[in-house]
C-alpha positions as CSV (number, residue, x, y, z in Angstrom):
1,X,-41.5,-60.6,15.5
2,X,-40.6,-57.4,17.4
3,X,-38.2,-55.3,15.2
4,X,-38.2,-52.3,17.6
5,X,-34.7,-52.1,19.2
6,X,-34.5,-52.2,23.0
7,X,-33.5,-49.0,24.9
8,X,-30.0,-50.3,25.4
9,X,-29.6,-51.0,21.8
10,X,-30.8,-47.5,20.9
11,X,-28.3,-46.0,23.3
12,X,-25.5,-48.0,21.8
13,X,-26.5,-46.9,18.3
14,X,-26.5,-43.2,19.3
15,X,-23.0,-43.6,20.8
16,X,-21.7,-45.2,17.7
17,X,-23.3,-42.5,15.5
18,X,-21.7,-39.8,17.6
19,X,-18.3,-41.4,17.2
20,X,-18.7,-41.6,13.4
21,X,-19.7,-37.9,13.3
22,X,-16.7,-36.9,15.3
23,X,-14.4,-38.9,13.1
24,X,-15.9,-37.3,9.9
25,X,-15.4,-33.8,11.4
26,X,-11.8,-34.7,12.2
27,X,-11.2,-36.0,8.7
28,X,-12.7,-32.8,7.2
29,X,-10.5,-30.6,9.4
30,X,-7.4,-32.5,8.2
31,X,-8.4,-32.1,4.6
32,X,-9.1,-28.3,5.0
33,X,-7.1,-27.0,7.9
34,X,-7.6,-23.4,9.1
35,X,-4.3,-22.2,10.4
36,X,-4.1,-19.2,12.7
37,X,-4.0,-15.9,10.8
38,X,-0.6,-14.2,10.6
39,X,-0.2,-10.9,12.3
40,X,3.0,-8.8,12.7
41,X,4.6,-8.4,16.1
42,X,3.7,-5.3,18.2
43,X,7.1,-3.6,17.6
44,X,6.9,-4.0,13.8
45,X,3.3,-2.6,13.8
46,X,4.4,0.4,16.0
47,X,7.4,1.1,13.8
48,X,5.3,1.0,10.7
49,X,2.7,3.4,11.9
50,X,5.2,5.7,13.5
51,X,7.1,5.8,10.2
52,X,3.8,6.7,8.3
53,X,3.1,9.5,10.8
54,X,6.6,11.0,10.5
55,X,6.5,10.7,6.7
56,X,3.1,12.5,6.6
57,X,4.4,15.2,9.0
58,X,7.5,15.7,6.8
59,X,5.4,16.0,3.7
60,X,3.0,18.6,5.3
61,X,5.9,20.4,6.9
62,X,8.0,20.6,3.8
63,X,5.1,22.1,1.8
64,X,4.0,24.6,4.5
65,X,7.3,26.1,5.6
66,X,7.1,29.0,3.1
67,X,3.6,29.8,4.4
68,X,5.3,31.3,7.6
69,X,6.5,34.8,7.4
70,X,10.3,35.3,7.2
71,X,11.9,35.5,10.6
72,X,11.5,33.5,13.8
73,X,8.3,31.6,12.8
74,X,9.8,30.3,9.6
75,X,13.1,29.4,11.3
76,X,11.2,27.4,13.9
77,X,9.1,25.6,11.2
78,X,12.3,24.8,9.3
79,X,14.0,23.6,12.5
80,X,11.1,21.3,13.3
81,X,11.2,19.9,9.8
82,X,14.9,19.3,10.0
83,X,14.8,17.6,13.4
84,X,11.8,15.4,12.4
85,X,13.7,14.3,9.4
86,X,16.7,13.3,11.5
87,X,14.3,11.4,13.8
88,X,12.7,9.7,10.8
89,X,16.1,8.6,9.6
90,X,16.9,7.0,12.9
91,X,13.4,5.4,13.0
92,X,13.9,3.9,9.5
93,X,17.3,2.4,10.5
94,X,15.7,0.9,13.6
95,X,12.9,-0.5,11.5
96,X,15.3,-2.1,9.0
97,X,17.4,-3.7,11.8
98,X,14.2,-5.1,13.5
99,X,12.8,-6.3,10.2
100,X,15.8,-8.4,9.4
101,X,17.0,-9.3,12.9
102,X,14.1,-9.7,15.3
103,X,10.8,-8.9,13.7
104,X,8.1,-11.5,12.8
105,X,8.4,-12.4,9.2
106,X,5.4,-12.9,7.0
107,X,4.9,-16.4,5.4
108,X,6.1,-16.8,1.9
109,X,3.5,-16.0,-0.7
110,X,2.5,-18.5,-3.4
111,X,2.8,-15.7,-5.9
112,X,6.5,-15.1,-6.1
113,X,6.2,-12.3,-8.6
114,X,4.0,-10.2,-6.3
115,X,6.2,-11.0,-3.3
116,X,9.3,-9.8,-5.1
117,X,7.5,-6.7,-6.2
118,X,6.4,-6.0,-2.6
119,X,9.9,-6.4,-1.3
120,X,11.3,-4.2,-4.1
121,X,8.6,-1.5,-3.2
122,X,9.6,-1.6,0.5
123,X,13.4,-1.4,-0.3
124,X,12.8,1.4,-2.7
125,X,10.8,3.3,-0.1
126,X,13.5,2.9,2.5
127,X,16.2,4.1,0.0
128,X,14.1,7.0,-1.2
129,X,13.4,8.2,2.4
130,X,17.0,7.9,3.6
131,X,18.3,9.7,0.5
132,X,15.8,12.5,0.8
133,X,16.7,13.0,4.4
134,X,20.4,13.1,3.6
135,X,19.8,15.7,0.9
136,X,17.5,17.7,3.2
137,X,20.2,17.8,5.9
138,X,22.8,18.7,3.3
139,X,20.5,21.5,2.0
140,X,20.2,22.9,5.6
141,X,24.0,22.6,5.9
142,X,25.0,24.4,2.7
143,X,22.3,27.1,3.6
144,X,23.7,27.6,7.0
145,X,20.3,27.2,8.6
146,X,19.6,28.2,12.1
147,X,18.1,25.7,14.6
148,X,15.4,27.5,16.6
149,X,17.6,30.6,16.6
150,X,19.9,28.9,19.1
151,X,22.8,28.2,16.8
152,X,23.6,28.1,13.1
153,X,24.7,25.0,11.3
154,X,28.4,25.6,10.2
155,X,29.0,25.5,6.5
156,X,31.7,23.0,5.6
157,X,32.6,25.1,2.7
158,X,31.5,28.2,0.8
159,X,28.5,27.1,-1.1
160,X,27.2,28.6,-4.3
161,X,23.6,29.4,-5.2
162,X,23.7,26.6,-7.8
163,X,24.8,24.1,-5.2
164,X,22.0,25.1,-2.9
165,X,19.5,24.8,-5.8
166,X,20.8,21.4,-6.6
167,X,20.3,20.1,-3.0
168,X,16.8,21.8,-2.8
169,X,15.7,20.4,-6.2
170,X,17.0,16.9,-5.4
171,X,15.2,16.9,-2.1
172,X,12.0,18.1,-3.6
173,X,12.0,15.5,-6.4
174,X,12.7,12.7,-4.0
175,X,9.8,13.9,-1.8
176,X,7.4,13.5,-4.9
177,X,8.9,10.1,-5.6
178,X,8.3,9.1,-2.0
179,X,4.7,10.3,-2.3
180,X,4.2,8.2,-5.4
181,X,5.7,5.1,-3.8
182,X,3.6,5.5,-0.6
183,X,0.5,5.9,-2.8
184,X,1.3,2.7,-4.6
185,X,1.9,1.0,-1.3
186,X,-1.5,2.2,0.0
187,X,-3.3,1.2,-3.2
188,X,-1.8,-2.3,-3.0
189,X,-2.9,-2.7,0.6
190,X,-6.4,-1.5,-0.3
191,X,-6.6,-3.9,-3.2
192,X,-5.6,-6.7,-0.9
193,X,-8.4,-5.7,1.5
194,X,-11.2,-5.1,-1.0
195,X,-10.4,-7.6,-3.8
196,X,-8.1,-10.2,-2.4
197,X,-9.7,-10.5,1.0
198,X,-6.6,-12.4,2.1
199,X,-5.9,-10.7,5.4
200,X,-2.7,-9.0,4.2
201,X,-3.8,-5.5,5.2
202,X,-5.0,-6.6,8.6
203,X,-1.6,-8.0,9.4
204,X,-0.4,-4.4,10.2
205,X,-3.5,-3.2,12.1
206,X,-2.9,-2.9,15.9
207,X,-6.5,-4.1,16.6
208,X,-5.7,-7.4,14.7
209,X,-2.9,-8.4,17.0
210,X,-3.1,-12.0,18.2
211,X,-1.9,-13.0,21.6
């Protein structure tokens, strides 16, 4: 008795085996789907990194103004710091508007505690930045600072040395609070990248943009 299958039978068995393999792969994909990785939209990414650059520039500028000799150079350095702060305030307001009105929102995390902490950190950073900018502009106002020697900010009232110190001290303390908050933000992103390996950090990288 010849048990060796005919060529046509072998061809039929191979076709059936291929179909079974494809069905098994489909079932495995349904059990363990691999959804596309979330990435923020281009405008959100641009606003994030522009904000980071402006914050770094403000930190460096605020700590190097007094390195310049009194006179035109220090006036120009202070003027750049003041105008950059005003631009940063506008940038933050645009970013907040885009975040809640048009930007791509990250999917909800399974860890609600960490998600709430992350949201609180972001809101705290926005609040600290805007408050520091307001105090910085107020400080320049009560000092009657000059902008590039072109014109002097008018003082709304006769300020006292104690009032000027209060504005300057508040602005300086908020700057250090911002530095701490930014550091916490960076450490959290680094922890996600190194320990979590969950793609959270890559969401905000321009090179990670999807189509």
